[in-house]
C-alpha positions as CSV (number, residue, x, y, z in Angstrom):
1,M,-10.9,16.7,72.8
2,F,-10.3,19.2,75.5
3,D,-8.2,16.6,77.6
4,F,-6.0,16.3,74.6
5,L,-5.7,19.9,74.1
6,W,-4.8,20.6,77.6
7,S,-2.3,17.6,77.6
8,M,-0.5,18.9,74.5
9,Q,-0.3,22.5,75.6
10,G,2.8,22.2,77.7
11,L,4.6,19.3,76.0
12,A,7.0,21.3,73.9
13,A,8.4,23.0,77.0
14,Y,9.2,19.6,78.4
15,L,10.7,18.3,75.2
16,E,12.8,21.3,75.0
17,R,14.2,20.7,78.4
18,G,15.1,17.1,77.2
19,E,12.4,15.4,79.0
20,R,10.5,12.3,77.6
21,C,6.8,12.6,77.7
22,W,3.8,10.3,77.5
23,L,0.3,11.2,76.7
24,G,-2.6,8.9,77.6
25,F,-6.3,8.8,76.8
26,T,-9.2,8.7,79.1
27,E,-11.0,5.8,77.2
28,N,-8.1,3.3,77.5
29,D,-4.4,2.7,78.8
30,D,-2.7,3.3,75.5
31,L,0.1,5.8,75.5
32,I,1.7,8.2,72.8
33,V,5.3,8.6,73.5
34,F,7.3,11.8,72.8
35,T,11.1,11.4,73.0
36,P,13.3,14.4,72.4
37,E,16.4,14.0,70.1
38,A,18.7,16.9,69.3
39,G,15.9,19.5,68.8
40,K,13.6,17.1,67.1
41,V,11.0,14.7,68.7
42,R,10.3,11.1,67.9
43,I,6.6,10.3,68.4
44,S,5.5,6.6,68.9
45,C,2.8,4.8,70.2
46,E,3.0,1.9,72.6
47,Y,-0.2,0.3,71.3
48,A,1.3,-0.4,67.8
49,T,2.2,-4.1,67.1
50,V,5.6,-5.1,65.9
51,E,4.1,-5.6,62.3
52,A,2.7,-2.1,62.4
53,V,5.1,0.2,64.1
54,V,3.9,3.7,64.0
55,E,6.6,6.3,64.3
56,A,7.2,10.0,63.2
57,V,10.0,12.5,63.7
58,C,9.6,16.3,63.4
59,D,11.2,19.5,65.0
60,I,9.9,20.4,68.4
61,A,8.9,23.8,67.0
62,E,6.9,22.0,64.3
63,L,5.0,19.9,66.7
64,R,4.3,23.1,68.7
65,D,3.0,24.9,65.5
66,A,0.9,21.9,64.6
67,W,-0.7,22.0,68.0
68,V,-1.5,25.8,68.0
69,A,-2.9,25.3,64.5
70,F,-5.0,22.2,65.5
71,R,-6.2,23.9,68.8
72,D,-7.4,26.9,66.8
73,V,-9.4,24.9,64.4
74,V,-11.0,22.9,67.2
75,L,-11.9,25.9,69.3
76,T,-13.2,27.8,66.4
77,E,-15.5,24.9,65.2
78,L,-16.7,24.3,68.8
79,C,-17.4,27.8,69.5
80,E,-19.2,28.3,66.2
81,E,-21.4,25.2,67.1
82,Y,-21.9,26.1,70.7
83,P,-21.6,30.0,71.0
84,R,-22.0,30.0,74.8
85,L,-18.7,27.8,74.9
86,A,-16.7,30.9,73.8
87,A,-17.7,32.7,76.9
88,N,-16.1,30.1,79.1
89,P,-13.0,31.4,81.0
90,V,-11.4,28.1,81.2
91,L,-10.9,28.1,77.5
92,A,-8.7,31.2,77.6
93,E,-6.1,29.0,79.4
94,L,-5.7,27.2,76.2
95,Q,-4.8,30.2,74.3
96,L,-2.0,31.4,76.5
Protein backbone atom coordinates (compact mmCIF):
# COMPACT_ATOMS: atom_id res chain seq x y z
CA MET A 1 0.00 0.00 0.00
CA PHE A 2 2.77 2.44 0.90
CA ASP A 3 4.59 1.63 -2.33
CA PHE A 4 1.44 2.55 -4.30
CA LEU A 5 0.95 5.79 -2.35
CA TRP A 6 4.54 6.92 -2.91
CA SER A 7 4.40 5.97 -6.59
CA MET A 8 1.21 7.97 -7.14
CA GLN A 9 2.44 11.01 -5.20
CA GLY A 10 4.36 12.70 -8.02
CA LEU A 11 2.46 11.26 -10.95
CA ALA A 12 0.32 14.35 -11.68
CA ALA A 13 3.39 16.57 -12.06
CA TYR A 14 4.81 14.28 -14.76
CA LEU A 15 1.46 14.12 -16.54
CA GLU A 16 1.13 17.91 -16.50
CA ARG A 17 4.51 18.10 -18.28
CA GLY A 18 3.14 15.74 -20.93
CA GLU A 19 5.14 12.72 -19.78
CA ARG A 20 3.68 9.23 -20.02
CA CYS A 21 3.99 7.25 -16.79
CA TRP A 22 3.90 3.61 -15.78
CA LEU A 23 3.08 2.25 -12.36
CA GLY A 24 4.17 -1.27 -11.50
CA PHE A 25 3.51 -3.53 -8.58
CA THR A 26 5.98 -5.35 -6.40
CA GLU A 27 4.11 -8.64 -6.58
CA ASN A 28 4.16 -8.99 -10.41
CA ASP A 29 5.32 -7.37 -13.67
CA ASP A 30 1.94 -5.87 -14.62
CA LEU A 31 1.76 -2.13 -15.29
CA ILE A 32 -0.85 0.61 -15.16
CA VAL A 33 -0.18 3.15 -17.92
CA PHE A 34 -0.99 6.87 -17.53
CA THR A 35 -1.02 8.75 -20.85
CA PRO A 36 -1.56 12.54 -20.83
CA GLU A 37 -3.91 13.93 -23.48
CA ALA A 38 -4.76 17.67 -23.50
CA GLY A 39 -5.19 18.16 -19.75
CA LYS A 40 -6.68 14.73 -19.28
CA VAL A 41 -5.11 11.39 -18.52
CA ARG A 42 -5.94 8.06 -20.12
CA ILE A 43 -5.42 5.24 -17.64
CA SER A 44 -5.07 1.71 -18.95
CA CYS A 45 -3.50 -1.54 -17.87
CA GLU A 46 -1.17 -3.71 -19.89
CA TYR A 47 -2.42 -6.90 -18.31
CA ALA A 48 -5.97 -6.60 -19.70
CA THR A 49 -6.84 -9.02 -22.47
CA VAL A 50 -8.25 -7.88 -25.80
CA GLU A 51 -11.68 -9.13 -24.72
CA ALA A 52 -11.60 -7.13 -21.49
CA VAL A 53 -9.81 -3.87 -22.21
CA VAL A 54 -9.77 -1.72 -19.11
CA GLU A 55 -9.39 2.01 -19.66
CA ALA A 56 -10.53 5.25 -18.04
CA VAL A 57 -10.14 8.95 -18.81
CA CYS A 58 -10.26 11.81 -16.30
CA ASP A 59 -8.82 15.28 -15.75
CA ILE A 60 -5.31 15.31 -14.33
CA ALA A 61 -6.61 17.47 -11.46
CA GLU A 62 -9.33 14.89 -10.77
CA LEU A 63 -6.69 12.14 -10.58
CA ARG A 64 -4.63 14.26 -8.15
CA ASP A 65 -7.70 14.97 -5.98
CA ALA A 66 -8.66 11.28 -5.95
CA TRP A 67 -5.13 10.33 -4.89
CA VAL A 68 -5.20 12.87 -2.02
CA ALA A 69 -8.58 11.56 -0.82
CA PHE A 70 -7.40 7.93 -1.06
CA ARG A 71 -4.13 8.74 0.71
CA ASP A 72 -5.95 10.48 3.55
CA VAL A 73 -8.34 7.57 4.10
CA VAL A 74 -5.55 4.98 4.01
CA LEU A 75 -3.26 6.89 6.38
CA THR A 76 -6.10 7.70 8.79
CA GLU A 77 -7.21 4.06 8.97
CA LEU A 78 -3.67 2.73 9.35
CA CYS A 79 -2.75 5.27 12.02
CA GLU A 80 -5.92 4.50 13.95
CA GLU A 81 -5.16 0.79 13.79
CA TYR A 82 -1.43 1.26 14.53
CA PRO A 83 -1.04 4.49 16.58
CA ARG A 84 2.77 4.33 16.64
CA LEU A 85 2.75 4.52 12.84
CA ALA A 86 1.50 8.13 13.04
CA ALA A 87 4.80 9.12 14.68
CA ASN A 88 6.84 7.80 11.76
CA PRO A 89 8.50 10.86 10.13
CA VAL A 90 8.61 9.13 6.75
CA LEU A 91 4.82 9.31 6.51
CA ALA A 92 5.05 13.10 6.61
CA GLU A 93 6.63 12.90 3.13
CA LEU A 94 3.35 11.58 1.77
CA GLN A 95 1.49 14.59 3.06
CA LEU A 96 3.56 17.24 1.25
